[in-house]
C-alpha positions, -999 to 999 in steps of 0.1 A, spaced: -912 582 -546 -890 551 -543 -884 550 -580 -885 587 -587 -862 606 -610 -831 614 -590 -816 638 -616 -848 659 -616 -848 659 -578 -811 668 -575 -815 697 -599 -841 713 -577 -822 712 -544 -795 736 -531 -770 711 -517 -746 739 -508 -769 747 -479 -773 723 -449 -799 701 -464 -815 669 -451 -832 646 -476 -856 621 -462 -871 594 -484 -873 558 -493 -852 531 -508 -840 526 -535 -844 563 -543 -819 574 -516 -793 549 -527 -797 560 -563 -795 597 -553 -763 591 -533 -747 574 -563 -759 602 -586 -745 629 -564 -711 612 -559 -705 597 -594 -730 614 -617 -747 581 -624 -774 561 -606 -756 528 -609 -738 511 -594 -750 517 -558 -720 533 -540 -735 529 -505 -760 503 -493 -784 520 -468 -805 502 -442 -840 513 -433 -837 540 -408 -801 548 -417 -785 582 -419 -758 591 -444 -739 624 -444 -725 637 -476 -701 667 -476 -680 686 -501 -642 685 -499 -618 710 -515 -600 684 -536 -632 667 -549 -655 679 -577 -686 665 -560 -696 654 -525 -682 624 -507 -695 602 -478 -685 619 -445 -702 595 -421 -730 570 -417 -752 558 -389 -771 526 -393 -797 512 -368 -788 481 -349 -810 453 -365 -817 423 -343 
């Protein structure tokens, strides 16, 4: 759901496994912010429709960080 509860969703997913989450905006932007900062606001990455964002864990960070992003070419 675009306005779903990101905290409830995140608590039910094993992000230590290779996991792909597919969804809608603004849910995915709020989920990204929640996973990186622990809060849904402010948005830490502005996604485009059809975009892909890779989050990954790093040894020196408590939570995940943005590893790479691919955005469609909009004309």
